[in-house]
C-alpha positions as CSV (number, residue, x, y, z in Angstrom):
1,R,-85.2,-27.0,47.1
2,Y,-86.0,-23.7,48.9
3,R,-83.9,-20.6,48.2
4,G,-81.6,-18.6,50.4
5,H,-80.4,-18.9,54.0
6,R,-80.4,-16.0,56.5
7,D,-77.1,-15.6,58.4
8,G,-77.3,-12.8,60.8
9,D,-76.1,-9.4,59.6
10,R,-73.5,-10.8,57.2
11,H,-75.7,-11.2,54.2
12,P,-76.3,-8.5,51.6
13,G,-80.1,-8.7,51.8
14,A,-82.6,-11.5,51.3
15,V,-83.1,-11.0,47.5
16,A,-79.4,-10.6,46.8
17,L,-78.4,-13.5,49.0
18,G,-81.0,-15.7,47.4
19,K,-79.4,-15.1,44.0
20,I,-75.9,-15.8,45.4
21,R,-77.1,-19.1,47.0
22,E,-78.9,-20.1,43.9
23,A,-75.8,-19.6,41.8
24,E,-73.8,-21.6,44.3
25,L,-76.4,-24.4,44.3
26,R,-76.3,-24.6,40.5
27,A,-72.5,-24.8,40.5
28,A,-72.6,-27.6,43.1
29,A,-75.2,-29.5,41.0
30,A,-73.1,-29.2,37.9
31,V,-70.1,-30.7,39.8
32,L,-72.3,-33.6,40.8
33,G,-73.7,-34.1,37.3
34,I,-77.2,-33.2,38.2
35,R,-79.0,-32.3,34.9
36,E,-82.0,-30.5,36.3
37,L,-82.5,-28.3,39.4
38,S,-86.0,-27.1,40.4
39,L,-86.5,-24.4,43.1
40,L,-89.7,-23.9,45.0
41,D,-88.8,-20.2,45.6
42,Y,-89.4,-20.2,49.3
43,R,-86.9,-18.2,51.5
44,D,-85.2,-19.5,54.5
45,G,-87.4,-19.5,57.5
46,E,-90.6,-19.2,55.5
47,L,-91.2,-22.8,54.4
48,D,-92.7,-24.0,57.7
49,R,-95.2,-21.1,57.7
50,T,-96.4,-21.5,54.1
51,N,-99.8,-22.9,53.2
52,P,-99.3,-26.7,53.3
53,R,-101.6,-27.4,50.4
54,E,-99.8,-24.9,48.2
55,A,-96.4,-26.4,49.0
56,V,-97.6,-30.0,48.6
57,A,-99.3,-29.0,45.2
58,R,-96.0,-27.6,43.9
59,I,-94.1,-30.8,44.8
60,V,-96.9,-32.9,43.4
61,T,-96.6,-31.1,40.0
62,H,-92.9,-31.7,40.1
63,L,-93.3,-35.4,40.9
64,R,-95.9,-35.9,38.2
65,R,-93.7,-34.1,35.6
66,V,-90.4,-35.9,36.4
67,R,-92.0,-39.2,37.4
68,P,-89.2,-40.5,39.6
69,D,-88.9,-44.0,41.0
70,V,-87.0,-42.9,44.1
71,V,-87.3,-39.8,46.3
72,M,-85.2,-38.8,49.3
73,T,-85.8,-36.0,51.8
74,F,-85.0,-35.1,55.4
75,G,-86.5,-37.3,58.1
76,P,-89.2,-36.1,60.6
77,D,-86.4,-34.6,62.8
78,G,-85.1,-32.4,60.0
79,A,-81.6,-33.7,60.7
80,Y,-81.1,-31.2,63.6
81,G,-84.5,-29.7,64.1
82,H,-84.3,-27.0,61.5
83,P,-88.0,-25.9,61.0
84,D,-87.7,-25.7,57.2
85,H,-86.1,-29.2,57.1
86,V,-88.9,-30.6,59.2
87,A,-91.4,-28.9,56.9
88,I,-90.0,-30.2,53.6
89,S,-90.0,-33.7,55.1
90,Q,-93.7,-33.4,55.9
91,F,-94.6,-31.8,52.6
92,T,-92.6,-34.2,50.5
93,T,-94.0,-37.2,52.3
94,A,-97.6,-35.8,51.8
95,A,-96.8,-35.1,48.2
96,L,-95.9,-38.7,47.4
97,V,-99.3,-39.8,48.6
98,A,-101.1,-36.9,46.8
99,A,-99.1,-37.5,43.5
100,A,-100.5,-41.0,43.2
101,D,-104.1,-39.9,44.0
102,P,-106.2,-39.1,40.8
103,S,-108.5,-36.9,42.9
104,F,-105.7,-34.5,43.8
105,T,-105.7,-32.0,41.1
106,P,-103.4,-29.0,41.3
107,A,-103.4,-26.3,38.5
108,D,-101.2,-28.4,36.3
109,A,-103.4,-31.3,35.4
110,L,-100.7,-34.0,34.9
111,P,-101.4,-37.7,35.2
112,P,-101.0,-39.3,38.7
113,H,-97.7,-40.9,39.5
114,G,-96.7,-43.4,42.2
115,V,-93.2,-43.2,43.6
116,A,-91.8,-46.7,44.3
117,K,-89.4,-45.7,47.1
118,L,-89.1,-42.9,49.7
119,Y,-85.9,-42.4,51.8
120,Y,-85.2,-40.2,54.8
121,I,-81.6,-39.0,55.4
122,A,-80.5,-40.9,58.5
123,W,-77.2,-40.1,60.0
124,P,-75.8,-42.6,62.6
125,A,-73.6,-41.6,65.5
126,S,-70.4,-42.2,63.6
127,T,-71.4,-39.7,61.0
128,W,-72.5,-37.1,63.5
129,T,-69.2,-37.5,65.4
130,A,-67.3,-36.6,62.2
131,Y,-69.7,-33.7,61.6
132,E,-69.3,-32.3,65.1
133,V,-65.5,-32.3,64.7
134,A,-65.9,-30.2,61.6
135,F,-69.0,-28.1,62.3
136,K,-69.2,-28.2,66.1
137,R,-72.5,-29.4,67.7
138,L,-75.5,-28.3,65.6
139,I,-77.8,-26.6,68.2
140,S,-80.6,-24.1,67.5
141,T,-83.4,-22.6,69.5
142,V,-86.9,-22.6,68.1
143,D,-89.8,-21.0,70.0
144,G,-87.6,-20.9,73.1
145,V,-86.9,-24.7,72.9
146,G,-83.5,-26.0,72.2
147,R,-83.0,-28.4,69.3
148,Q,-80.0,-30.4,68.3
149,A,-79.0,-33.3,66.2
150,V,-79.9,-36.8,67.5
151,P,-78.2,-39.7,65.7
152,W,-80.3,-42.5,64.3
153,P,-79.7,-45.9,65.9
154,D,-77.7,-48.2,63.8
155,W,-80.5,-50.8,63.7
156,A,-82.8,-48.2,62.1
157,I,-80.5,-47.6,59.1
158,T,-81.9,-49.6,56.2
159,T,-79.6,-48.3,53.5
160,A,-75.9,-47.5,53.4
161,I,-74.2,-46.3,50.2
162,D,-70.5,-46.6,49.9
163,T,-69.4,-43.3,48.4
164,R,-65.7,-43.4,49.3
165,E,-64.4,-43.1,45.8
166,F,-66.6,-40.1,45.2
167,W,-65.8,-38.0,48.3
168,P,-63.4,-35.6,46.4
169,T,-66.3,-34.8,44.1
170,V,-68.6,-34.3,47.0
171,W,-66.1,-32.0,48.7
172,R,-65.8,-29.9,45.5
173,A,-69.6,-29.6,45.4
174,V,-69.7,-28.6,49.1
175,S,-67.0,-26.0,48.4
176,C,-69.2,-24.3,45.8
177,H,-71.4,-23.0,48.7
178,D,-68.8,-20.3,49.4
179,S,-71.2,-17.9,51.2
180,Q,-72.3,-20.7,53.7
181,I,-68.9,-22.2,54.3
182,A,-67.4,-19.1,55.9
183,G,-68.2,-20.4,59.4
184,Y,-66.7,-23.7,58.6
185,E,-63.2,-22.8,57.6
186,K,-61.9,-25.8,59.5
187,L,-63.2,-28.0,56.7
188,K,-60.5,-26.7,54.4
189,D,-57.8,-28.0,56.8
190,L,-59.2,-31.4,57.4
191,L,-57.1,-34.4,56.5
192,P,-58.3,-36.7,53.6
193,E,-59.3,-39.4,56.0
194,H,-61.6,-37.0,57.9
195,H,-63.2,-35.9,54.6
196,Q,-63.7,-39.5,53.8
197,A,-65.5,-40.0,57.2
198,L,-67.7,-37.0,56.3
199,W,-68.6,-37.8,52.7
200,G,-67.5,-41.4,52.2
201,S,-70.8,-43.0,53.2
202,Q,-74.5,-42.0,52.9
203,S,-77.1,-43.6,55.2
204,F,-80.8,-43.6,54.8
205,Y,-84.0,-44.9,56.4
206,R,-86.3,-46.6,53.8
207,A,-89.7,-45.0,54.8
208,L,-91.7,-46.5,51.9
209,S,-91.1,-49.1,49.3
210,T,-93.4,-51.0,47.0
211,V,-90.6,-53.2,45.6
212,N,-88.6,-54.5,48.5
213,G,-88.4,-54.7,52.3
214,G,-86.9,-56.8,55.1
215,R,-84.1,-56.4,57.6
216,G,-81.2,-56.7,55.2
217,L,-79.0,-53.6,54.7
218,E,-79.4,-52.1,51.3
219,T,-76.4,-50.9,49.4
220,D,-78.3,-49.6,46.4
221,L,-81.2,-47.0,46.4
222,F,-82.6,-48.8,43.4
223,E,-82.7,-52.2,45.0
224,G,-85.9,-54.0,43.9
225,L,-86.3,-51.7,40.9
226,R,-83.3,-53.2,39.1
227,S,-84.6,-56.7,39.6
228,Q,-87.9,-55.5,38.1
229,E,-86.1,-54.3,35.0
230,R,-84.3,-57.7,34.7
231,G,-87.6,-59.5,35.0
């Protein structure tokens, strides 16, 4: 996770805002039951201009230390073209390859680790429709070129997780990001069914898997891994 987000002239300065956003992120993680949160310490707008090998090496060190089975990140589109989202997608994907390569040796000489599954966040049209009602259309201009969210086609969705029973918890976590939610006051007035449309399902594209495949729709990020455990 990178730190801080610039928001025009409303923020109290990059350093102070970074501390505020970090505190909000940690509060949200606590609501979700996340036990450990690691920050790469890049500021908003800097990640896509950083040295790629340095960023990849930091992620490799994290992967080799934690040794996860499953990793998820933004897709190549960065959800709606945000340069930092695109960059973290590229760096994370590269880091998965590098983490398994014994010849890739960053400063922390930890043993190689191969991740079994990589997922990209993939929002279909139904999800984007719900988001646009709440957030309006997400459009930005980068290097003079307009960028906006483009839904993933339904056939490309490999994984759909039913999170309807958890949407109140997700909303409490989102609400922790107080300094970022100022522009989205409408969220607080949405009906429960709209919140459920926003947070009640999570869709992904399975970009890499060494344990399963095929055209069937997954309903479990650990599909294939659980069968290995039983075997």
